[in-house]
N, C-alpha and C positions, 0 to 999 in steps of 0.2 A: 506454674510457669515461672521461670526464673526472671530476675530483674533484667538480665542481658537479653533474654528472649523477648520480653515485653518491649524493651527499647528497640530491638531490631524490627519487631512488628510495627511499632509506631513510626519508625523511620521509613519503612516500606509504604505505609499508609500515606505519610506526608509526600513521598515521592510520587505515588499514584495521583494524589490530589494536585500536585504541581503540574504533572503531565496532562491530566484531564482538564485543568483550568486553562493551561496554555492552548490546548487543542480547541476548547470552547471559544476562547477569546479570538484565536486565529480564524475559526470558522465564521464568527460574527463580524469581525472587523479587519481581518487580514493579518499577516505576520508582522507587519510594521507596528501594529498595536501591541504586540507581545513584547513587553519589557519586564525586567526583573522588578522594577518599581510597581508596575501595574499588577503583576502576578502577586507580589507581596501584599498589596492592598486587597485584592480579591480573595486570597486564601487566609488573610489575617495572620500572616507570619512576617517576621522581619526579613529584609533582603539578605542578611547574613545566614539566615536559616536556608533560604533558597540556594545560596552559594555553598552551603555545606552538602547539598545534594548534586548540584550542577554548577560547573565553572562559569556558565554563561548561557546565553540564548542558543548558541550553536549546539551545545549538548542537549538542551531541551528539545530543539528541533530533531536531533538524532533520536531521542527517546520517543517522540511522537511518530517518527518514521518507522521505528522498530515495531511499535504497537500497531501502526497501520499495516505494515507488511504481514504481521500475524493475522490481522483481520481479513486482509485481502486473500491470503492463502486459504483461510477457512472458507471464505465465500466462493472462491474458485472451485475448491474441492466439492463443496456442497452443490454448486450448480452442475458440475460435471457428473457427480453421483446421481443427482436427480434426473438428469437427461439420460444417464445410462439405464435407468429403469424404464425409459420409454422405448418405443420401437424405432426411434430415429437413428440409432447406431452412432457411428463415429462422427458423422456430420452433426447430429444433434448435440453430442457432447462438446464438440469444438464450438458450435454456435452458442451454446449455453455458457461456455467459458468466456467467449468474447463479450457476450452481453453482460455477464457478471463483472468483468473487468471494467467495461465502460460505465456501467451503473455505479460501481464503487467510486470511480474517478469523478463522476458527476455529483454524487451525493456527499462526497468528502473532499472538496477542493483544497482546503488548507492541509489536510493530511496528505493528499496526493502531492501537493507542492513540497511538503516536508520530505516525502519519500524520494521524489525524482527531480525537483527543481532547485531546492535550497541546499546549502551546505550544512549538513548535520554531523559532519566529521566521520561519516561512515564509509568504509571501503566497499566497493562493489567489484565483483568478479576478481577477487584476490584471495590469497590464503587467509587473511584476517577478516574476511567478510563475516559480519555477525550472522548467527544461525537463522534468525528471523528473516533476513534477506535471502539467504540460501533457500529457505523453506518456501518463500514466495515464488522464487524461480522454479523450484521443484514442483510446485502446484501447477504451474503452466506446463512444464515438461511431462508430467504424468499423463496428461491428456494428449499433448501434441506429439509425443514420440511415436504414437501409432499412426499419425497421418503425415509424417515428414516425407515419405516417399522413398523409393528404392535408391540406395546409394547416397542419401542425404543424411548427414550427421544430425541426430535429433536435437542436440544442444544448440547447434548453429541455426537449425530451423526454428527452434523456440525463440532464439534471440531475434530473428527477423520478424516472426509473428508478433512477438512482444513489442518490438519497435513500431510495427504497424499499428497496434492497438494504442500505444502511447501517442503516436502521431495523431490518430483519430481523436483521442481524448483531449489532447492539448489544443489541436486546431479547432475542434468543436467549441470548447470552452472559450477560446479567444474570439469566437465569432468569425473565423476564417473559412468555415465550411457552412453551406446553407443548412438551416435548421430542418428537422423533420425527415432526414434521410438516413438516420442511424441504422435502421433495419436493412436497408438496401446496401449500405456500406459493409455491414457485418456479413451479409449474404455473399457479396462480391469477394470479400477477403477470404472467407471460408472456401468458396468454390474455386478460387484461383490459386490459393496457396496450399490448402490442405488436400492431400491425396486421400479421398474418402470414397 
């Protein structure tokens, strides 16, 4: 391995450490607790080292969001594929997809905030949208295109379904919806929106 390759590998490892530490700190104490000073202390590097990777907190939030989008896409695809192996058909795949989405949002609140609530400097629904975000939407579309209904554009249907899931995730977490009704909400969403 050349010196240049070793330095690139070390740089990538430091960047992963910064993102993982920011994510951990945000999940433990919220995004307000994530500062370059606190990150530098936790990873035992100087603040200038952090700034050599990220220009500030906004870029760190963006990196966490991209990582989260990749994880969410993988979980959505796994849930849909697992349900495809059952006898439940399209309804089962859509229900599994919805559950996986809501479970991800509940288990990873700080990551979810980085993805959808905070400014991470990422473009959504644009030419320059990062591939990880496009892939997250594609993971929804792959399952939902089959249940959009006759004459309904699958991408638009996916946006509406996604917005519904996001609303459920956000309102549930904020305590605006009564607890213990997640399954009924998912069932209603699937039965009323998806043509299965």
